[in-house]
C-alpha atoms as one frame of an Amber mdcrd trajectory, in Angstrom:
protein
  75.867-102.197  33.665  78.580-102.909  31.041  77.665-103.547  27.416  78.779
-107.155  27.629  76.505-107.717  30.611  73.550-106.156  28.792  74.143-108.363
  25.756  74.481-111.432  27.990  71.169-110.511  29.623  69.432-110.136  26.224
  70.896-113.130  24.409  72.091-115.355  27.291  75.428-117.108  27.272  76.515
-120.250  25.535  77.130-123.568  27.328  79.347-124.760  24.399  81.222-121.669
  23.264  83.926-123.416  21.189  81.338-125.299  19.156  79.147-122.197  18.855
  82.007-120.146  17.438  82.600-122.791  14.834  78.912-123.069  14.051  78.544
-119.300  13.718  81.490-119.150  11.300  80.118-121.976   9.144  76.657-120.430
   9.030  78.153-117.008   8.178  80.212-118.538   5.371  77.094-120.270   4.026
  75.211-116.976   4.170  78.022-115.219   2.332  77.886-117.945  -0.293  74.110
-117.363  -0.646  74.611-113.613  -1.069  77.361-114.238  -3.685  75.142-116.560
  -5.661  72.085-114.337  -5.320  74.116-111.480  -6.838  74.400-113.588  -9.980
  70.648-113.820 -10.480  69.637-111.562 -13.395  67.403-108.589 -12.591  63.649
-109.074 -12.888  61.513-107.783 -15.721  57.988-107.829 -14.228  58.484-108.805
 -10.619  59.417-105.887  -8.342  61.453-108.029  -5.958  62.907-110.560  -8.314
  64.122-114.080  -7.823  67.095-113.100  -5.734  65.010-111.562  -2.929  64.380
-114.784  -1.037  68.009-116.002  -1.039  69.159-112.556   0.019  66.573-112.442
   2.785  67.518-115.948   4.005  71.199-114.942   3.951  70.534-111.834   6.006
  68.565-113.816   8.584  71.382-116.423   8.686  73.944-113.702   9.237  71.935
-112.173  12.088  71.488-115.531  13.732  75.175-116.383  13.346  76.040-112.999
  14.920  73.805-113.758  17.888  75.329-117.184  18.339  78.826-115.681  18.069
  78.045-112.963  20.640  76.628-115.611  23.033  79.746-117.697  22.640  82.123
-114.780  23.107  80.256-113.700  26.294  80.603-117.126  27.902  83.172-116.635
  30.594  85.225-118.592  31.485  85.308-120.960  28.552  84.938-124.514  29.739
  87.777-126.985  29.431  88.244-128.829  26.155  87.415-132.098  27.815  84.424
-132.341  30.123  81.993-134.991  31.435  79.132-135.084  28.955  76.924-137.497
  30.790  76.620-139.810  27.760  78.772-142.211  25.910  80.131-141.227  22.491
  78.877-143.531  19.740  80.871-143.009  16.554  79.529-146.330  15.190  75.916
-144.935  15.360  77.033-141.631  13.794  78.676-143.474  10.901  75.646-145.660
  10.515  73.370-142.635  10.237  75.682-141.004   7.691  75.728-144.241   5.691
  71.911-144.439   5.830  71.630-140.812   4.601  73.997-141.504   1.711  72.028
-144.663   0.825  68.730-142.720   1.126  69.848-140.141  -1.420  71.585-142.795
  -3.599  68.625-145.125  -3.968  66.339-142.288  -5.014  68.927-140.771  -7.364
  69.457-144.173  -9.033  65.755-144.728  -9.390  65.800-147.880  -7.289  63.189
-146.645  -4.738  60.721-143.833  -4.698  60.537-141.087  -2.130  57.853-142.685
   0.025  59.424-146.119   0.345  62.967-144.698   0.727  61.774-142.224   3.366
  59.979-144.962   5.371  63.063-147.249   5.233  65.450-144.409   6.139  63.438
-143.220   9.111  62.645-146.712  10.390  66.277-147.873  10.129  67.577-144.587
  11.484  65.362-144.743  14.587  66.174-148.411  15.073  69.868-147.588  14.940
  69.489-144.644  17.300  67.341-146.691  19.715  69.971-149.479  19.630  67.281
-151.854  18.319  65.097-151.835  21.465  61.774-153.336  20.467  59.408-150.634
  21.821  61.384-147.756  20.316  61.779-149.592  17.004  58.031-150.060  16.751
  57.340-146.398  17.579  59.929-145.401  15.013  58.397-147.648  12.395  54.930
-146.097  12.992  56.344-142.599  12.789  58.316-143.513   9.637  55.144-144.796
   7.901  53.186-141.667   8.884  55.929-139.283   7.882  56.709-141.113   4.651
  53.117-141.251   3.483  52.308-137.841   4.861  55.386-136.212   3.374  54.633
-137.705  -0.008  51.073-136.481   0.057  52.104-133.053   1.303  54.720-132.536
  -1.374  52.827-134.014  -4.281  49.218-132.933  -3.500  49.697-129.626  -1.709
  53.052-128.209  -3.007  52.803-129.998  -6.435  56.413-131.171  -6.300  57.462
-134.132  -8.385  59.172-136.648  -6.173  61.122-139.736  -7.193  58.717-142.648
  -7.723
């Protein structure tokens, strides 16, 4: 059994190799940036590991995962054609709407207009409504989930992790 066949057996092969190569390169670049910034953290005085241990560890894990994704993509033979039937319709309008909602979500909290809980509930409710193309049943389910996640997230971060959130 060849080495490439053994690797394919361990990691599997990619169904979207072109995208996976791009993803692996972006993740590896981000991990390199993490390592570079972690190197700037001053050495610890009392802590044996120091503040840079977590970013370095995360960067190493990201590099390993990027390598696995890259190996899976390179083992996919033959690479599929650039254009293929996806089985779904592309919706750039919905994608742009989600991006606009995300920008508005961050913007209203940064400007102090809305707090975390209300902004999160609105973001999730509007996002699920947009993704569900405003079908009543999915919108109601999305609204219920938005309320649970907005209130639950606020309680989790403020009462358990003691993180100050925008109010």
